[in-house]
N, C-alpha and C positions, 0 to 999 in steps of 0.2 A: 229252798228250791228255786232254781232259775225260772223266770216266767217264760212261757212258750211264745216266741216272737212271731210276727207276721213276716211274709217274704220280704227280703231286703229291697227297698226302693233304690234305684241307681240312676246316676246322671252322667256317667262317662260317655254314653251314646251321643249326647249333645256336646261333648268336648269339655265338660266340667272338670276342673282340677282342684277345686276348693269347695267344701261344704261344711255347714254346721249340723251336727247330728247328736242324737241321744244314745248313750251306751246301753245296749240291751243285755249283753252277757260278757263276762270275762272268765275264760276257762284256762286253768293251768294243766296242760297235757304233758305227756312224756316227751313230746317233741318241742315243747315250749308253750308260752302263753299266747292265746289268741283272743281277739276282741271282736265282737259283733256290734255294729252301730246301725241305727234304723235307716239312715240315708247317706251312704258314703259316695264319694266320687271315684273310688278306686275300682279299676277293672281287675277282676280275678282271673287267674289261670284256670282253664277248664280241666276238670279231673278226667274227662273221657277223651278229649281231643286237645291236648295241651300245646296248641300251635303258638299262641301269643303268650309270653310271660305276663305275670300279674304286675300291677303297678307297685312301686315302693313309694315311701314318703313319710309323713309324720302325723301323729295325733297329739293335739295340744290343748292345754287349759291354762288360761292366763299366761304366765311366763315360763311354764314348764311344758316339755314335750317328750315324746317317746317315739322311737323309730319303728316304722312298719317295713319289714324286709321284702315281702312279696305277697300281695293279696291272693287269696285262694277261695275256691268254692267251699261252702259248708252246708250241712243240712241237718235238720232235727226231725226224727220220725214222730208220728202221731202218738207213739207210746213213750216218747221222751229221749230216745237214743240220739246222741249228738255225734256227728262224724265230720271230719275235716279232710279236704283234699282227696288224695288217692285212697283214703280209708272209707270214703263214701261207697256203700255197696250197691248203689243203683244209679241209673242214668239220670241226668238232670231233667227235672220236670215230672218225674214219676209221682203218681198220686200216693198219698200217705206220708209224704215228706214236705216240710217247709224249707224253702231254699234261701240261702243266706250268702253274704260275703263275709269272710273271716279275715282278720288282719293279724298275722303273726308278728309278735314284737321281738325286737332285738333286746334280749334280757327280760327281767321280770317286770310286771306291771307296777307302776308307781301307785302310791296310796290314793291319789285323786282319781284314778281310772277305775271307776266302779259303776255298776248298773244305775242308770238314772242321771249320770253326769252328762251335761251338755258340753260337747267338745268340738274343736275345729279339726278337720281332716284336710291335709294338703298333700297332693300328689307331686312327686318329683317331675316337674314339667318338662325339662329337656329330655329325660328318658322316655316319658310318655310320647312326646313328639317324635322321637326317633323310632319307637315301636309302631306308632301310627303310620309313619311313612313306610316302614318296613312291611306292614300288613297291606297297605294299598299297593305297594310295588309288587308284592307277592301275588295278589289277585290279577293285576295287570299282566304280569309275566305269564301267568297260567292261561289267560285269555289269548295272549299273543302266541303262546306255544300251541294252543289248539288251532289257531288260524294257520300257523306254519306247517302243521301236520295234517291238515284237512284232506289233502289229496292221497294220503296213505291208507285210507279206509276202504275196504271192499264191501263192508256191511255197515248198516246204520248202528252206531254205538249209543245213540241218544245225542241230544244237543245241549250245548252250554248256554250261558246267559246271553250270548250274542248270536245264537242260532248256528253255531259251528259244531262239527262233530266233537264229542266231549272226551278227548284223551284224558284230560285232568280228572274227570269223574270216574273214568274206567280204570285208570292205572295208578293214581296217586296213593301211596301207602303211608307217607308221613310228610308233615310240613312243620318246619321250625322257623319262627320269625325272630329276628333280633333287630337291634336299632339299625335302621337304614339298610335292611336286607332280609333275606330268607334263604333257606335251603330246603328244597323239595325232592323227594325220592319217588320214583315211578318204577313199578315192577313190569318188566317186559318179558313175561313168561309165556307158557303155552296157552293160558287162558286168554291172554290178549291177542295172540295170533289166531286162536279159534274165533275170537270176536271180530276178526277181519282186518287186524292192523298189520301192515307190511313192515316188520321189524328190520328185514334185510335192507330194503331200500332206505329206510330211515338211517341205519348205521352208515351206509355208503354215501349219504348226502348230509351228514351231520353239520359240516361247516356252513353249507347253504342254509340249513334250517336256523342256525344261530344268527346268521346275517339277516334273515327275514324277520326273526323275532325282534332283534335290536332295531331294525328299521321301523317296525310297527310301534315299538315303545317310544322311539324318538318322535314319531309323528304325534302320538298321544300326549307326550309331555309338552310339546310345543302348543297343543290346543288349550292347555290350561283348564281342562274340563273340571266341572264341579264334581266333588266327591263328598258323600256324607253317609251317615248311618241313620236309618229310619226305624225307630222302635215301634212295635205293635202295642206296647204298654210300658208301664213304669218299673216293673219288677225285674229282678235278675233272670227270671225264667221266661219272660216274654220274648217272643221272636224278634230278632233284629235283622235288618237287611242292609247290605252295602249297596249304595246307589251311585252310579257314575255315568255321566252323559258323554260318552266317547264319540269321536268323529264317525265311527262306523255304526253307532247305535247306542241305546241305553242299556247298561248292564245292571241287573239286580241279582245279588247273590246273598243267600242266607249267611249271616256271619255274626258271631258273638263278640268280635273284637272292636278295636278303635281304629280310626282312619284319618288320613289327611283331609283337610277341608277342600282342597282343590289340587289339581296337578301342577299348578303354578308354584307349589312348594318344592318342586323337584327341578334340579338343573339337568339331571339325566337319570335314566333307569336302564341297566343293561343286564344281560344274563350270560352265563357260561354253561355249556352242557358237557357232562362227563359220562362217557360210556366205557370206562375202563373194564367194568364188568358188563358183558353184553346182555345180562339179564336185569340190569339195574341202571336206569337213567337218573343222574343226579343233576338237578338244575340249581345253580347258585345265582341268586338275584342280588344285585348291588345298586343302591340308590345314592345319588349325590344331592344333598339338599340345596335349594336355590339360595 
């Protein structure tokens, strides 16, 4: 029987891309083999809000290594049920479950990859860096979007991390981060209009809004502001907050992903807004690394 592990300790919030850890379990599932290690540097894709992809990389022992395709969340219930990724039946952090990072392998597990083995875990660093820039750019674009749309509210929708009317929080229905960019979708339906948002004026002034967002982003990039993740604790389910000291104020946003260390890592961040469907705003964010 596989021993019941403790919640996975993670170091990706501090930017780690290499760790030594002890293998806790190796499971051959219908979808392939997954490995759980006590202290990995891998960031996993969240099974409930899969905005940032999981890290890829390798697990090694001596001169042998095996490839990790994309780290995912996993959990084991108090009665021993083990679930991975989208098969997890509950939200992250729910009582009665121990929360883990699972590492799906490319192919079968080699003979040396067994519980108790001390292994080296190495994240694909260029991919991690690109995803971190993409996630930081995504947050910045959302804050700049809120600023650019602030005059379109007739009621108070609540405030974002900079104290601006929170279009992002009200309307965002999906966010997908990739290396050096992101795509966000916002629903502009009846509920948003009832909440006091002027969709007609927004559609008529779309180009002006794009110009405003990009001017704000250019100003923020030039500032070279510090950007970091602040974890409340060491495990995968502890709350983590993205912290960025922007020229207009400090932004703190709850976030489970990874981020750039400062805005000096960017040459530019720009957005494009698409309203081909008047009920759906698509914001595409593109970052150019410095």
